Residue, then its C-alpha position, 0 to 999 in steps of 0.5 A: m500500500k502506498k503512503l503519503t506523508i506531508k508535514e502540515g505548513e510546509y506546502t501551498l494548497e496547490e502543492i497539496q492538491k497535486m500530491f493528493k491527485e498523484k496518490e489515491i490511497l489515503k488513510y485516517p490516523n486510526g487506519a480506516v481507508v478513505e475509499d471505505l468511507k464513500g457516502k458515510e458521515y464524518f465529523y470535523i471542527y469548524c472555525g476552532s469552536v464547533v463540531f460539524n458533520e458532513y458526508f464523505n465526497n473525496d473533494v480537496v477540502y475533505k482531503y485538506k481536513l484529513l491532512t490537518r487531522n481534522v476528520f473524525l469518525t464519531q462526534e465524540e472523537a471530534e468533541r474530545e479533540l475540540k476540548r483538547k485544543i481549547r485547553y491547549y490554548e488556555i495553557i499557552n495563553e497563561i504561559d504567554r501572560i506570565n512571560r509578559e508579566e515577567n518581561w521575558v522573551a527567549d533570547w537565543s543570542d544570550d547563552d546565559q539566559a535560562k529558557w525552561h521547557l517541559y518534556y516527558l521522560y519515559y524510561n523503563m518503569y520511570n515515567r514522569f514530566i520533567r522541567d528542563e533549563v536550557y541555554s541553547y536552542r533545541q528543536n522542540g518545546i515551548y520555552m518559558c520563564k522560571k515562573a511560567i514553568d513553575w506554574v506548568m508543573t502545578l497542572h494536572d498530568e493530563d494538561k501537561k500531556i496536552l501541552i506537549g502533544i501526547y495523545e493516548 
């Protein structure tokens, strides 16, 4: 089976349309093949705030929703993802508020400035969230001041998973 892997944000809509025309086989994250959904109902998040339903028609808009992980087989899955996204932005907005309050902005030219981020350590039976102080740029993470990371560490583990993108 052919697979199509595209990183969101790296291509124009025209480039995405061309890729979809070249590859006919697409899959949902849960493994359901697109061709099996003809005429079936699916759900998606509209404008970041409402769950809508549509019937599969394999058009470019549908394929873009699939590409951006905005296609759900049940209304419950879509509503769960909507709640997750809303909570993510609530957390990010609070981190931004604290960073502004502390007049803190990550300065990657300053090797002496501490930049804090959250990560999840999974090693054998040892699973936990860790805050890490870094002085140089790392590829991933949301960076924040000490006061912000202290606040993040008070959050429930489910909120921490949302913040760093852990899906279970």
